[in-house]
N, C-alpha and C positions, 0 to 999 in steps of 0.2 A: 504494500500500500504506500502510495506517494505521501509526501509531507502534507500537501493540500488535501488529499483524501483522508489522512489521519485527522486533520483539524476539522474537516467537514463531518466525519463520523463522530468525533468527540462532541461537536455541537448537537448533532442528531441525538446522541445518547442523553445529553443534558435535557433537551426538550422532551425526549421520551420519558425520562425519569420524573420531570415536573408534571407532565401530562398524566403519567401513570399514577402518581401520588394523588392527583385531583380525582381521577376516575375511581381510585381505590377508596377514597372517602365516601363517594356516592354509593359504591357497591357495598361498603361496610354498613352504611345506614339502612340500605334496602334489606340486606340480609338480617340485620338485627331486628328490623321490623317484622320480618317473616318469622324468625325464631321466637320473638316475644309476643307474637299474635297481636300485632298492632300495625298501623300504617307507618310506613317510612316516609321519606320526602316524596310528595306526589302532586305538588302545586305547579311547579315551573317545568314545562316541557313534558314529553312522554315519560312516565314513571319517575318524574322528578329529576331527570338527568341534568337539567339546567340549574338546579339548586346550588351545585358546586360553584358555577360561574357567578351566581348571585352572591353567594357568601364571600367569594374572593373579591368581587367588586366592592362589597360593603367594607371589608377589611382594608382594601387599598385606599378607600376614600375617608377612612377614620383618621383622626388625629393621632400621630405617634407621640403619645404623652410620655415624658420622662419625669419620674418623680424628682422634686427639687432636692431631696436628700440622697439621691443615688449618684454613683460615679458615672457620669454621662458617657464618657468614651468607652469604658468597659461594658456598660449597659447596652450600647448599640452594637459593639463588636461581637458579643457573645452569640447572638442568633446567626450573624453572618458567618462566623467561623465554623459553626456546626454544619450548616448547609453546604458550605464549600468543601468541608472534609468529606461529607457523605457523597457529594457529586464526584469528587476526585477518586473515591473508592471504586466507582464504576470503570475507571480507566483500565484496570487490569483484569476485569471480568471477561472471559472469552464467550461471546454470544454465538459463535459459530466457528468452523474450521479456520477461517481467516478474518473473522469479525471481532476485532478488539482495537482499542486505542493504543495500549502499550503491551507488548509481549516481552516482558523482562524476566530474567531468571530469579528475581527476588519478588515476584508478583504477590506471593502470599504474605511476605513481610510488609510490603507496601499496603496491602489491605488491612492488616492488623494495626499498622501505624495510623491509618486514616480513621478507622473506627475508634481507636483509643483517644483521638483528639476530641471526640464527643464528650468525654468525661470533663475535660477542662472547660468546654463551652458551657455546659450545664452548671458546673460549679461557679464559674465566673458570673453567669447570669444571676445565680442566687446570691452571691456575695455583693455584686454591684448594686442590687436592688435595695440593699440596706433595710431589709424587711425580715422579721423573725421567721415567718412562714416560708419565705423564699430561701432563706439560709438553711432551714431544716430540710427543705426539699432538695436543695443543691447537695448538701452533705449526704443525704440518703441516696441520691442518685449516683454520686461519685463512689460511695461504698458498694452499692449494688453492682455497678458496672465493673469495678475492679475485681470484685469477688467472682463474678461469672466469667470475666475474661481469663482468669486463671484456668477454669475448666475448659473454656474454648481453646486456650493455648495447648493444653494437653491433648485434647481431641485432635487438633490440627497436627500435632507432632506424631500422633498415631497414624493418621492418614498419610502424613509425609513419609513415614517409614514404609508404608505400602507402595506409594507412588515413586519414591526415590528422587523427587525433584521439588523445587520451590516454584517452578514454572506452572501456572494454572492450566495452560494448554496441555502440558504433559500429564497433569492430573487427570484430565478428561480422557486422553488417549490411553492411559494406563488402565482405564475401566472398560476397554474394548474386549479384553480377555480376562477371565476370572473363573468364578465358581460355575457359571453357566456353561463355559467352554469345557470344563472338566466333566460335566454330566451330559454332554452332547447337545447343548443348546447355545452354540457360539453366537456372540453379537446380541444377546438378549439382556433384559433388565436384571437377570440373575447374575450378570458379570459385574454389576455396579457394587460399590463399597457399602451400600446400605444394608446388604444382607449379611456379609461376614462381620461387619462392625455395627450391627443393629443397636446394641445398647448405647454406643457412642453417637449414633445417629439421633437417638432420642435425647441424649444429654445435650448434644449440640443444638437441636431444635429448641428445647426448653430454655437453654442458656441464651439463645438468640432472642427469645421472647423477653427474657429478663434484661438483656442488653439493650433492647429497644424501648424499655420502660412501658411495655404493653401489659394490659390486664391478662392474668391476675397478678402481675408483678409491678403494677403501677403505683407503688407506695410513695414514689417521689412526688406524685401529684394527687395524693389521696384526698379527695374533696371533703370527706367526713372528718379528717384529722387536721390537715394543714391547708385548707381552702383550695389552692390550685398549685401549691408547690413552688418550684423555682421560677415559673413564669407568672406568678400572681400579679406582678406589677406591669406586665407587658400588655400592650394593646396595639391595634392597627396593624401596620405592615410588619413590625417586629414580632408580634404574636403569630402572624401568618407564616413568617419564615421559620419559627420554631415548629409550627404545625407541619409545614412542608418537610422539614428535616426528619421529623418522626416517621412519616410515611415513606420518604426516600430511604431511610435506614431500614425499614421493613423490607422494601423491595431489594435493597442491596444484600441483606442477610439471607433473604430467600434465594436470590441468585447464587450466592456463595454456597448455600446448602445444596443446591442443584449441582454446582460444579464439583463439590467435594464428595457427595454421596450418591447422586442420582444420574451420573453419566453425562452431565452438561448437555451438549447438543446432540448426543447419540440417540438414535431411535429406540423405542422399547424392544424391538426385535429387528434384526438386520435382514429383513426379507421384504419383497414387494407385497403390497404397495407402501409399507411403512418407510422404507428407505428412499422413496421418491420425494417425501416431504422434506423441504430444506431444514437444516439443523437449527436455524434461528427460531423456527416455529416450535420445534420440540423444546428448546430452551424456554421459550415464553410459556408454553403449556405447563411445563413442570414448575416454573416459578409461580404461575397462577395457582397451581395446586397447593404449594407451600403457603402462599398468602391466604388462601381459603382456610388452611389449618390455623393460621394466626387468628383469623376472625372467629373461627369455630371455638378455639380455646377461650377467647374473650367472652363469648356468649355462654359458655358452659360453666366456668369455674368462678367462684367468688374471690375477692381480693385477699391475698395472703397478708398476715401481719408481718411487720418488719423483722421480728425475731425469727419467724418461720422461714422467711425468705433467706436470711443469712444462714440459718441452720441447714437448709437444703443445699445451698451453694458450697459451704465449707465441710459439712459432715456427710454428705451423700455424693454429690457430683464430683468433688475434688478427689476423694479416695477411689471412687469408681474409675474415673478417667486416668488417674495415675496408675492404677493396677493394670488397666488395659495397655498403657504405654509399656510397662514392664513385660507383659505377656507378648505383645506384638514385637517388641525389640528382641526378646528371646527367640521367637519363631523366625524372625528375619535373620538373626545371627545363625541359627541352626540351618536355615536354607542356604545361606552363603557357604557355610562349612560343608553342607551336603554337595553343593555344586563343585566346590573345590576338590572334595574327595573323588567325585565321579570323573572330574577332568584328569586327575593325575593317576587314578588307578585303572581307568579304561583307555588311557592313551589319547584323550581328547585334546 
């Protein structure tokens, strides 16, 4: 891809992420209406599809009020920083065989770095507001994100041991052969990492829900306890940017879940007519499925208490993910020694 093509594709990804976040808000409200046996947005446009545009227009025309007791520079910088970090995270996500903005050998580290910046933005927003509720929300969010990033890190290390590379494109290609190939179903969804690493797949998904501050782990903005959390003082465009960053983060985490565990752009089975469909459509369909699971979890489970949230992260997910790192590292070492033995005893 040429430099101009890379820039154009990057801009396309930004517009797609922003548009996807807007559509996701409407879809979430409609689904919650169905699941809770009530009407969702149904006034503007067919099925209320224009309600999102009306809400965005309302927020854009509202006055961006900055509290007189707040640190104005940091107060305005915080929402901008988090949305920029989330959009930069899309740069290393491979949407197809040759559809990416950056194909770098440290793509996984780049993704972790961008998602980690969200912690600072939320904490800065809470601190700069000079409000007790915002400060509590920011501290809660920072502790929550750091706690679950540890589990996410160990899960990624385990998948890294299986793939043998930090390049996300190679992550996807390493899932073209696996358990399905061993049992006579090559190129199928049984080759993907979700099956042999199923417990880690569940840990990664739940940790992703906590990382994005989504229900039932939205203690950082628990309305019954701390009003609205870290963005209690935000309004207008600044609030809209925080809102956009939350949904963009959901899409990014879903896309990374697809890349690490669900075969990326690979079809569910490599036979006609499934392999006629372009890889980008398979990637989008799998991402939509993970996003649906995000919304399903929100509608199903009540909010956890803060101590329960921390206990799950440190006493359940951390030991489980660490144990899997040890097991997979041992198996990988054993496989390497086995290949070494076969090579030098069979004259390979």
